[in-house]
N, C-alpha and C positions, 0 to 999 in steps of 0.2 A: 172462216167457220171450217171446223174439223169435219173430216169425210166419217160419215156414219156406216158402220156394219151392224148387221142383226146378229144376235148370239144365236147358235144353233140350239135346237129343241134339247132340253135338259140343262142348258146353261143360262136360260133367259129368267130375268126376274119375274115376279108375280106382281101385275099392278096393284091388284086388290090387297095384296099383303103390305107393299109399300105404302099405299094410302092409309092402312091402319097405324103403320109405324109413324108416319107423318102426324097423324091426328093425335096419338098418344104423346109424342114429342111436344106438339104445341100446347098441349095442356099442362105438361110438367116443366115446361122451360123455366117457369120461375119458381118452382117449388125448392125447398131446401134451406139450410142456415144462411145467414147473411154474411159470414165471413168472406173476406176477399183475399184471404191469404194465399198465397202461391205455395207449391210444393216446398217442403224444407228439407226433405231428404233428396240425394242425387236421383235425377230422373235419366234413365239409361234408354237413349235412342239407337236402335239398330239401323245402320246405313249399309249402302251398296248398290250396284246396279241389279235389276231385276233378275230372278233366277239365280242369285249368288250364293243360295243357301240360307238366306235370311228367315225364311219360314222354318226350317228345321232348327236353327239356333233359338228363335222364338219359342218353340216348342220344348226345347231342351231346357231352356231357363224356367220356363212356365212349370214344368212338372216337377222342379226341385221344390217349389212351394215358398221359395224365399223372397220373391218379387211380387209387386201389386200388378197383375195382369188383367187387361181388358180382354173378358170372355166374349163368346158369341152371344151370350145372354146380355151382358152389360152393354154391348155395342149397340143393341136395339134403343137403348136410351141415350141418344146422341146428344139430345138437348139438356140431358141433366144425369150423367154418367153416374155420379155419387148415389142418386135414387135408384138408378139400376142395380148397383153393387149392394145397396140394402136389401132390394127385393130379392137379389140372388141368395143373399144368406138365409132369407125366410124360407125360400123355394128349394134350397140345396139338397134337401132329402129326396125330392122328386125330380131332379135333374140327371141323375144318374152319375156313373163314374166320371171323375174330371179328365182321366186321360184313358184313351181307347186306342192306343198305339201312336205312332208317328206318321200317321197319313195325312195328305193334304192334297188339294186340288188346284194348282195355279195359286198357292197362297192361301186358300179357303179351306179351313177346318170344318168338320161336321158336328161334333158333339157340342151341347149348349156351353159345357164349362172349359172348353179348349180356347186358345188364344186367337184373338180377332185383330185384324189390322185398323179398325176404328176409322174406316174411311168417311163415312157419313159425319163424324165427328170433324174431322179436319175438312172437309168440304163445307161444313157448316160455319167455319171460323175463318177459311182462307179463300180467296176469290179464284177457285179451281175449276170453273165451269168449261172453260175452252182449252185451258193448257195449265200446267203446274208450275209455271216460272213467273210469279207475280213481279211487277215493277216495284221500285221502291215507293212510288206514289200510291200504288195499290196496298201495299203492305202498311202504309201509313194509316189506312182506313181500318185495318184489323182492331178489334176492341181486345186490347192485350189484357185489361183488367178482368173482362169476362173468361177469356181464354185460361188465363192463370187461376181464377177462382175456381172454374169447373176441374182443373187438374188438382188443384189444392184439396177441394173437397173429396175428390176421388182417392188420393193419397189417404185422406184420415179414414174414409170408410173402409179402405182396403187395409190400412194398418201396416203397409210396407212400401219399399221405395218403387215408384213405377217403373214398369218395363213396358216400352211403346216401340211399335215398329210399323212403319208405313212408308214405302219407298218414294210416295209421291212428295214426300217432304225434301226431296234431295236439293231442291232450289230454294229453300227457306231455312237452311240449317244456321247461317249467321244470325238471321232473326230470332231464331229459339235459343241460341246461345247468348244473344244480348238480353232478350227479356226474361229469360230463366237462368239465373246464374248457377243454379245446381245442376242444370243439363250437362250430361257427359256422353260420348258417342264412341259406339264401337263400329268400325268398319271391317266388314267381312270381304276376304279375298279368295277369288276363285279363278283358275285359268278361264279366259275369256271365251274360248272356242266352245266348251260345253255350255257356257252362259249364254251365248248368241244361240246355239243350236236348241237350248230350251225354250228361249222365248221365240223362236220359230214355230216350234211344236205347239206351245200354248196358243199362238194366234190360229192355228189350224184347227185345233180341237175346240176353240172358244168361238170363232167366227166361220170356220169353214174356208178361211181364205189366209194366205200367207202374207197379203200386203196390207191386212187390217191392223191398225196400230193398236198396241196393247201396252197398258201400264203407264209409267211416268212419261208425260209428253212435255219436251222442251216448248218454249214460246214460238220458236220458228218452225216447228215440225211440220207446219202445213207445207212448206217449200219442199218437202221430201215425200209427200203423199205418192208422187207419180214416179218415184224412183223403185228400183227393186227391192224386193224383201231384204237381201242381205246389206244394201246400201242403207236402207232404213234403220236396221238393227245395230249396225257397227255405228251408225250417226248417233243413236238412242244412247249406246253404252258410252260412247266418247263424251257426250255431253254430260251425263250423269256423273262419270268419273272426274271431268273437269270441274263440275260444280261442288264436287266433295274436296277436291284438292284445294280449291279456292277458299272454301269454308275452313279448312284446316290451317290456312296461312293466316286467317284472322284470329286465331284463337291459340290458348296455351297448349302446349303439347300434352299438359296434364289432363286435359279433357277428352283425349282421343286415346283409344286402344285399338289393337289391330288382331284379328282372329284369322288364322289360315283356315280354309275350307276343309282341307283334307286332314289337318290336325284335329279339328273339330270332331270330324267324323271317326278319327281313330280313337279319341280320348274325349267324349263329351263330359263325363264327370269332371276332369280336370279343367276343361273349359269353362264349365259352369262355377267351379269354384274359383277360378282366376278372375271370373266377371263380378262374382259375388263380393269378393274381397275389394275389388275395384270400387263399388259404390258403399263399401262398409258393411256388408252383411258377413256375418261370420260363417265361413265355408263349412264348419262343422255342424251347423243348424240345417243345412240343406238335406232334403229328402233324396235317396238314390234308389228307392224301391222301384219305381217305375222307368228308371233310365238304363238302357242297353249299355253294355260294355263298349259298344262300337256300332258304328252305321257303316254299310258298304260303300257309300259315296259315289257319285256318279262322274264318269270321266268323259262322257260324251262319245261321239263317232269321230275317231281319228282319220277317217277316211274323206271327212268333210264334203259330201256329195253336194251340198248346196252352194258352195263357194264362199261361205261365211268368213273362213279364215283369210282369203284373200282380201275381203272387204274390209275386216279389221286391220290387217296390215297397211292397207291403202290410207288409212287415218293414222297410222302410225302407233297402233295397238299391237300388242304382242298376244297372239292367239293363246 
């Protein structure tokens, strides 16, 4: 059983709001067309360790208008996201501007029309209650047809190739590749010391504790709950990178593309154009009016006061 830490005030979820969301989704679960067709266009998954810049990449691609994006609005309809996309179209004039800058809070954006990680949807389909590394037997129980149907209907509702980002999927990438032939993956690469430092900061900001586990949880994470924060974080990063490495070995290299964090920050428009072309979108059709020429890019604290660099090196990782 995973150790529980309460979120600090301001970061906690509203129980009454969550209850309403659950009731709405229970009512809408069977609504929609009868088509069971999976997505036909490439489905782009963003992968990498937590705090590697994946949220910024998600926002960059979303603001171009070329991709089918799960917004904060659509994500509320996790049992029937295509229905949520239709309602979003109707409610669009009242939802406000789609892009209010490139701000986020530990992967969470604030505007209704900004990109969402779609966590409830993936938890609805995968056995992610205790950890995020299902066994093959557990994955065999996943209703693939239902999952594919929902994503296919969402693709048709949005009318664009789907863009999906949730790092909890790190341990099910081979499963996604097997059951979604159009799925392709982009791995974001950022120096690991600022990644680790950012994870540590989010732990403290979210739970008020540096040993409170946050984000993707390997199956055996429980064995590390008594270890120091640097050891936990180094282990988390190592396991995610290893899962991605193994996944890449099972697939054609044509299904993977790599993006350097600093290069993305220096030239976001070029990064967006490259990824759009990768999934068959004409780069000339992308909107650049909301896209800055560059982003500053965080390099972390080179002094490393928490000893995270040593913990990473102890696991054979380069900070």
